[in-house]
Every structure is written in structure tokens, then in C-alpha cells.
C-alpha positions as CSV (number, residue, x, y, z in Angstrom):
1,M,12.4,-14.1,-6.4
2,K,8.7,-12.7,-7.2
3,K,8.5,-10.1,-9.3
4,I,6.4,-7.5,-9.0
5,L,5.4,-4.4,-11.9
6,F,3.8,-0.8,-10.7
7,S,2.4,1.5,-13.2
8,A,1.7,5.5,-13.2
9,Y,2.4,8.1,-14.7
10,S,5.6,9.6,-13.8
11,L,7.5,10.6,-10.7
12,D,7.2,14.0,-10.1
13,I,6.8,15.8,-6.7
14,G,2.9,14.6,-5.5
15,G,1.2,12.4,-2.8
16,I,0.8,9.4,-4.9
17,E,4.4,9.3,-6.4
18,K,6.0,9.7,-3.2
19,A,3.6,6.6,-2.0
20,L,4.9,4.5,-5.1
21,I,8.6,5.7,-4.2
22,T,8.4,4.5,-0.5
23,L,6.5,1.3,-1.4
24,A,8.7,0.2,-4.8
25,N,11.7,1.1,-2.7
26,Y,10.8,-1.3,0.2
27,L,9.7,-4.3,-1.6
28,Q,12.8,-4.1,-3.3
29,E,15.2,-3.8,-0.3
30,K,13.0,-6.8,0.8
31,G,14.2,-9.5,-2.6
32,Y,11.5,-8.5,-4.7
33,D,12.4,-8.0,-8.6
34,I,10.6,-4.3,-9.0
35,T,9.3,-2.7,-12.8
36,I,7.9,0.4,-13.0
37,V,6.4,1.7,-16.4
38,L,5.8,5.2,-16.7
39,E,3.6,7.1,-19.2
40,K,6.7,10.0,-18.8
41,K,10.1,9.0,-17.3
42,Q,10.4,12.1,-15.8
43,G,10.3,13.5,-12.4
44,V,12.4,14.9,-9.4
45,F,11.8,11.5,-7.3
46,L,13.6,9.5,-10.1
47,Q,17.0,10.3,-8.2
48,E,15.3,8.6,-4.8
49,L,14.9,5.4,-6.7
50,N,16.5,2.0,-6.1
51,S,19.1,1.9,-8.6
52,K,17.8,-1.6,-9.0
53,I,14.1,-1.2,-10.0
54,R,13.7,-1.3,-13.3
55,L,12.3,1.4,-15.6
56,V,10.4,1.1,-18.4
57,E,8.8,3.8,-20.5
58,Y,5.1,3.6,-22.3
59,T,4.1,6.9,-24.2
60,P,0.3,6.9,-25.1
61,D,0.1,8.3,-28.7
62,D,-2.1,11.6,-28.2
63,S,-1.9,12.8,-31.9
64,Q,-5.1,14.9,-32.8
65,N,-5.2,12.4,-35.9
66,I,-8.0,10.1,-34.9
67,L,-6.4,7.5,-36.9
68,K,-2.7,7.7,-36.4
69,R,-3.5,8.1,-32.9
70,K,-5.4,4.6,-32.5
71,L,-3.2,2.5,-35.3
72,N,0.2,4.3,-32.9
73,N,-1.8,3.1,-29.7
74,L,-2.2,-0.3,-31.1
75,A,1.1,-1.4,-32.1
76,K,2.5,0.1,-28.4
77,R,0.0,-2.4,-26.9
78,V,0.8,-5.2,-28.8
79,K,4.4,-4.6,-28.5
80,F,4.2,-4.6,-24.3
81,Y,1.2,-7.7,-24.8
82,L,3.9,-9.7,-26.6
83,R,6.6,-9.3,-24.3
84,Y,5.3,-9.1,-20.6
85,K,1.8,-11.0,-21.4
86,N,1.8,-12.5,-17.5
87,K,5.4,-12.3,-17.0
88,F,5.2,-10.7,-13.8
89,D,3.8,-12.5,-10.2
90,F,1.4,-9.2,-9.2
91,S,0.8,-6.1,-10.8
92,A,-0.7,-3.1,-10.3
93,S,-1.5,-0.2,-11.7
94,F,-0.9,2.7,-8.9
95,A,-1.3,6.0,-10.5
96,T,-5.3,5.7,-10.8
97,Y,-5.9,8.2,-13.1
98,S,-3.4,6.5,-16.1
99,M,-5.4,5.1,-18.2
100,M,-2.0,3.7,-19.9
101,G,-1.5,1.9,-16.3
102,S,-4.7,0.3,-16.1
103,V,-4.0,-1.5,-19.6
104,V,0.0,-2.2,-18.5
105,S,-0.9,-3.5,-15.3
106,R,-3.7,-6.1,-16.7
107,I,-1.5,-7.4,-19.2
108,A,1.6,-7.9,-17.0
109,S,-0.2,-10.3,-14.4
110,K,-3.2,-12.4,-14.0
111,N,-2.7,-11.4,-10.0
112,N,-3.5,-7.9,-10.4
113,C,-5.2,-4.6,-8.3
114,L,-6.2,-0.9,-8.9
115,W,-4.5,1.3,-6.5
116,C,-6.8,3.8,-5.5
117,H,-6.3,7.3,-3.8
118,A,-9.3,9.4,-3.3
119,D,-13.0,9.1,-2.1
120,Y,-14.0,9.2,-5.8
121,L,-17.8,10.5,-5.1
122,T,-16.4,13.6,-3.0
123,L,-13.5,13.9,-6.5
124,F,-16.9,13.8,-8.8
125,N,-19.1,16.1,-6.9
126,D,-21.3,13.3,-6.0
127,N,-21.8,12.7,-9.5
128,K,-22.2,8.7,-9.9
129,A,-22.6,8.6,-13.5
130,E,-18.9,9.9,-13.4
131,V,-17.6,7.9,-10.9
132,I,-19.7,4.7,-12.6
133,K,-17.5,6.1,-16.0
134,F,-14.1,6.6,-14.5
135,F,-13.9,3.1,-13.3
136,K,-15.5,1.3,-15.7
137,D,-13.1,3.1,-18.7
138,R,-10.2,1.7,-16.5
139,K,-11.8,-2.0,-16.5
140,Y,-12.3,-1.7,-12.3
141,N,-14.3,-5.8,-12.8
142,K,-11.4,-7.1,-14.8
143,F,-8.8,-6.9,-11.6
144,K,-8.8,-9.5,-9.4
145,N,-8.7,-6.8,-6.1
146,I,-9.3,-2.8,-5.7
147,V,-6.6,-1.3,-3.1
148,F,-7.9,1.9,-1.4
149,V,-5.6,3.8,1.3
150,S,-8.5,4.9,3.2
151,E,-11.5,3.9,4.6
152,E,-13.9,6.7,3.2
153,G,-12.3,5.4,-0.2
154,K,-13.6,2.5,-0.1
155,K,-16.7,3.6,1.5
156,S,-17.5,5.4,-0.9
157,F,-16.4,3.0,-3.8
158,L,-19.0,0.5,-2.6
159,K,-21.8,2.5,-2.2
160,I,-21.5,2.2,-6.2
161,F,-20.3,-1.3,-6.4
162,P,-21.5,-3.0,-3.7
163,Q,-20.5,-5.8,-5.6
164,M,-17.4,-5.3,-5.7
165,D,-17.2,-6.0,-1.7
166,K,-15.0,-9.2,-1.0
167,R,-12.2,-7.8,-3.9
168,T,-12.1,-4.5,-2.1
169,V,-9.6,-3.8,0.8
170,V,-8.2,-1.0,2.6
171,C,-4.0,-0.6,3.0
172,N,-2.4,2.4,4.5
173,N,0.8,4.1,2.7
174,L,3.8,2.8,3.9
175,I,6.0,5.8,5.4
176,D,9.4,5.6,5.8
177,Y,10.2,7.5,8.9
178,K,13.4,7.1,8.9
179,Q,13.8,8.9,5.6
180,I,11.7,11.8,6.8
181,E,13.8,12.4,10.2
182,K,16.9,12.4,9.0
183,L,15.8,14.5,5.7
184,A,14.5,16.6,8.6
185,T,17.9,18.2,9.9
186,E,19.2,19.6,6.5
187,K,19.4,23.3,7.4
188,I,17.5,25.8,4.8
189,E,17.5,29.9,5.3
190,I,14.5,30.2,7.2
191,S,14.0,29.7,10.8
192,K,11.7,29.5,13.7
193,Q,10.7,32.7,14.8
194,E,9.9,33.7,18.5
195,N,6.5,34.4,19.7
196,V,5.9,34.1,16.4
197,V,3.1,31.0,15.2
198,T,4.5,29.4,12.3
199,F,1.7,27.4,9.9
200,L,2.6,25.2,7.3
201,N,1.0,24.0,4.6
202,V,2.7,21.4,1.7
203,G,1.1,20.5,-0.9
204,R,-0.2,21.3,-4.7
205,H,-1.4,24.7,-5.0
206,D,-4.9,23.2,-6.8
207,E,-7.6,25.3,-5.4
208,R,-10.7,22.8,-6.5
209,Q,-8.9,20.6,-4.5
210,K,-6.9,22.3,-1.9
211,R,-9.1,24.9,-1.4
212,L,-5.8,27.2,-0.4
213,T,-8.0,30.5,-0.4
214,R,-9.4,29.6,2.9
215,I,-6.4,30.5,4.6
216,I,-5.5,33.2,2.8
217,E,-9.3,34.4,3.9
218,S,-8.6,33.6,7.4
219,A,-5.0,34.9,7.4
220,K,-6.9,38.3,6.4
221,K,-8.6,38.1,9.5
222,L,-6.6,36.9,12.2
223,K,-4.4,40.0,10.6
224,D,-6.7,42.4,11.5
225,Q,-7.5,41.1,15.3
226,N,-3.7,41.9,15.1
227,Y,-2.3,38.3,16.1
228,K,1.3,37.2,15.7
229,F,2.0,34.8,12.6
230,R,2.8,33.4,9.6
231,I,2.1,30.7,7.0
232,L,4.8,29.3,4.9
233,L,3.2,27.7,1.7
234,V,5.7,24.7,0.4
235,G,4.5,24.0,-3.0
236,D,3.3,24.6,-6.6
237,G,0.7,24.2,-9.4
238,P,-1.7,25.7,-11.6
239,D,-3.6,28.1,-9.2
240,R,-0.1,29.7,-7.7
241,E,-0.8,33.0,-9.7
242,L,-4.3,33.4,-7.8
243,Y,-2.9,32.6,-4.6
244,E,-0.1,35.2,-4.8
245,R,-2.6,37.8,-5.9
246,L,-4.9,37.5,-3.3
247,V,-1.8,37.8,-0.9
248,K,-0.7,41.0,-2.8
249,E,-4.1,42.1,-3.0
250,N,-5.1,41.5,1.2
251,H,-2.3,43.0,1.9
252,L,-0.7,39.5,3.3
253,E,3.0,39.6,1.7
254,K,4.4,39.9,5.5
255,Q,1.8,36.5,6.7
256,I,2.1,34.2,3.6
257,I,5.2,33.4,2.1
258,F,5.8,31.1,-0.7
259,M,8.6,28.9,-0.3
260,G,7.9,27.4,-3.8
261,K,7.7,23.4,-4.8
262,Q,10.8,21.7,-2.8
263,Q,12.3,18.0,-3.0
264,N,12.7,18.1,0.7
265,P,10.1,19.5,2.8
266,Y,11.0,18.2,6.1
267,P,12.7,21.2,7.1
268,Y,9.8,23.0,7.2
269,F,7.7,20.7,9.3
270,K,11.0,21.4,12.0
271,I,10.8,25.1,12.3
272,A,6.7,24.8,12.0
273,D,4.4,24.8,15.0
274,C,1.1,23.3,13.1
275,V,0.6,22.0,10.0
276,L,-2.3,22.8,7.9
277,L,-4.6,21.1,5.3
278,T,-7.6,23.3,4.3
279,S,-8.6,20.6,1.1
280,D,-12.3,19.6,0.5
281,Y,-10.9,16.2,-0.3
282,E,-7.8,14.0,-0.3
283,G,-7.1,10.1,-0.2
284,Y,-5.3,9.1,2.6
285,P,-3.2,12.2,3.6
286,V,0.6,11.7,3.5
287,T,0.7,15.1,5.4
288,F,-0.6,13.7,8.7
289,L,2.5,10.9,8.5
290,E,4.6,13.5,8.0
291,S,3.5,15.2,11.0
292,F,3.0,12.2,13.2
293,V,6.6,11.4,12.6
294,L,8.1,15.3,12.9
295,N,5.6,15.2,16.3
296,V,4.2,18.6,14.5
297,P,0.2,19.1,15.8
298,I,-2.3,19.8,13.0
299,I,-5.2,21.8,11.8
300,T,-7.1,19.9,9.4
301,T,-10.4,19.6,7.2
302,K,-12.7,16.8,7.3
303,V,-10.8,15.0,4.7
304,S,-10.1,11.2,5.0
305,D,-9.1,9.5,8.1
306,Y,-9.6,12.8,9.7
307,Q,-10.7,10.6,13.2
308,Q,-7.1,10.0,13.3
309,V,-6.0,13.4,14.0
310,E,-8.8,14.5,16.2
311,G,-8.4,14.8,19.3
312,K,-4.9,13.4,19.8
313,Y,-3.2,15.2,17.1
314,G,-4.5,18.2,16.2
315,Y,-8.0,20.1,15.5
316,V,-10.5,19.1,12.9
317,A,-12.4,22.2,11.2
318,E,-15.1,22.0,8.9
319,K,-14.8,22.4,5.2
320,S,-15.4,26.6,5.3
321,T,-13.0,29.8,6.0
322,E,-15.3,30.8,9.2
323,D,-13.8,27.1,11.0
324,V,-10.6,27.1,9.3
325,Y,-10.0,30.8,11.0
326,N,-11.5,29.3,14.2
327,K,-9.3,26.8,14.7
328,M,-6.0,28.4,13.5
329,K,-7.1,31.6,16.0
330,L,-7.6,28.3,18.7
331,F,-4.1,27.1,17.8
332,I,-2.2,31.0,18.3
333,E,-4.2,31.1,21.7
334,K,-3.6,28.0,23.3
335,G,-1.7,25.8,20.9
336,F,-2.3,21.7,20.9
337,E,-0.7,19.7,23.4
338,I,0.3,16.3,21.3
339,K,-1.5,13.1,23.1
340,E,-0.4,10.2,21.6
341,K,3.2,9.3,20.6
342,F,3.1,7.8,16.9
343,E,4.7,4.2,16.4
344,P,5.9,4.3,12.9
345,E,7.3,0.7,13.2
346,K,3.4,-0.9,14.3
347,Y,2.3,1.5,11.6
348,N,4.2,-0.2,9.2
349,S,4.0,-3.6,10.1
350,Q,0.3,-3.4,10.0
351,I,0.4,-2.4,6.3
352,V,3.3,-4.7,5.3
353,N,1.1,-8.1,6.5
354,K,-1.7,-6.6,4.2
355,L,0.9,-6.0,1.7
356,E,2.0,-9.6,1.7
357,K,-1.6,-10.5,1.3
358,I,-2.0,-8.6,-2.1
359,I,0.5,-9.7,-3.1
360,E,0.1,-13.2,-2.5
361,G,-3.7,-13.0,-4.3
362,K,-4.9,-14.0,-0.6
363,N,-8.3,-13.3,0.0
364,V,-7.4,-9.6,1.4
365,N,-10.5,-9.5,3.7
366,A,-9.3,-13.1,5.3
């Protein structure tokens, strides 16, 4: 039985965390022995984890006392080293931003990889120096392979680190489509409305990335033109109060409804006519896959892999309020008929083939 270690920050609600849960559960069910190391052993997704998966907590000291912090973190690292050095057949730093994750995954196995979930050049506003520092801090060149969940992420990375070409691969996230379909049948208090187009946004309320102000500003224009619609915002985050204030100031309380953080967002897809994604950047958007599985059209900005949506599953907008508004208006007036049936089994099988190569430590680009 092959032993695999994944490292992450926590298992709270988020795209990275959901992808890790799906991947870890799948591998455990396939007979792998899975260990997950977390900086914080917390999060609503803990209860979704296969009970056979081992959890280890490794919380770095963040004391303001520099000497104390360095000594405590050195002691933690030595303890982990003595217990887990090369004890795993494969390890992955799954939450790229976690410095702890980078350290423990490199200790746990020589056959290791850094899992990357974003287009980092876009994330850092085209500041190459910041991207270089980010990856150097995580000792990117010490990993056997670098895995990106999107083609855009890989291309952006190789612009800065072309020497990593043979060690960098794209592997999209697995999708637990049977679980999604099952969860989508749960009852919720809100229901579908006749003659009112329901848009849905699911995600963190974080303006720097998600740009939900594009939705609010578009809603104001649509309301002023007397269109009948409503927008359900499922999620929470640092900018929730900002969005609530803007909705109130623009008298959009009837059009925009805050549903809060939901562990199970899938019933909302079932009552939605269209899913909205207005971000400036994403890794591979899990929302795409969820929409594909539940057969709901999408309006998305030009984030990673938007080409998969264009013309087949919905409308693609420029990263501007004006074009988001235009596409929402177009959908209200004409709707969108999905052109191609998504085949989740075929999608997953292609990913599994790549995963097996990565786990075996084979040439990922062969």
C-alpha cells in the first residue's frame, strides 16, 4: 500500500480545500494510505474526510519574539524530520501559500510536488519580482514536479521559470460528481421563481480577487431598466460588509440576496438559471465543474480555462462591469442553451491517468 502525504493550511470552506478533500477521499478509496498535515486542524470539511485518512497538526509558532519563534519552529521541524523523513512514497504541498506545507512535503518524500492553484503572474499584478520571491521562499526548485490546475497557471509560471518546463504539468481537479448530484437534492428555504431570472454566485467575498462589485453595479443598471431578476450570493469573506453596504445604498435588497456561507451550496445551483463568476483571476474554477455537472449555464469573466465555457456552456465577459452587465442582460433576454453534455467519468479518468504518473514519479510530460 503506497503511503501519500498532503499538506495544507486547514479544511475550511474554499476551492483548494474542496479539491483536496475530493482528491484525498478518492485516493483512500483506491487503496492508498493517506496522511494530511494541517497548520490548523479545523474547518467544516473535516467531517467530509474519509475516516481512514490520518490527520496531523503542525502549527508554526508565530510569536512576536523572533528568537522564541525561530527556536520553537526549529524544534518542530526537527521533530517532524525525525519522525517522517522519507517515510512516504509521495508527498505534495497542496496549499501553495502554506510555508509549513512546503517544508513538510519536502521532508516526507523525495518524490514530491508543489501543487499550484493560480496564475501567479496575474495574482501579483505582473510583478515578476514578487512571483520569483513567492516561489523561491517555497523552494520550488527542490520539488521533483510542479503541478498546476490550469493551463494559464502553467504558462504564466514558465514565462518566469522556463528551466522548469520538463518538471511542470497541468492536472485539473477531480470532481466528485455523484456527491454533488446527491447534495443538490437537499431542500432549502428559498425556491425557484416564475418569470424572474435567478443568477447565482458562490465564493469568497473578497473584492481583490472576486470583484463582486461588478455584479452589484450591473444589478443597479438592470434594475434601472426594469428587468426582472435576482442574484443569490452564497459565501462570506472580508468584504461582506462592503457588499452589503453597496446593496443597501443602491436599494437592491430585493434583487441581491445574501445567503451566507453554506457548506452545501449545490441546492442553490438547482434553483439558479445562470451561475455568475466575475473574478479577476482564478486557478481552475471549481464553479465551472459544479455548473457543468448540474447543467446550469455560466457567465464568466476571462479567468483560467474560460475557453471551456465559451459557446458551449455559457457566455464569456471581459473583466469589466460593462461587459458583465451586457452578458447578464443578454441572458435575461435570450437565455442560453447548453450545447454539449458534460461527461464527468471521462473527465475524471483523464485526470486519474495523470495523477498516477505524478504519484509514481514518472516523467509527467512523457
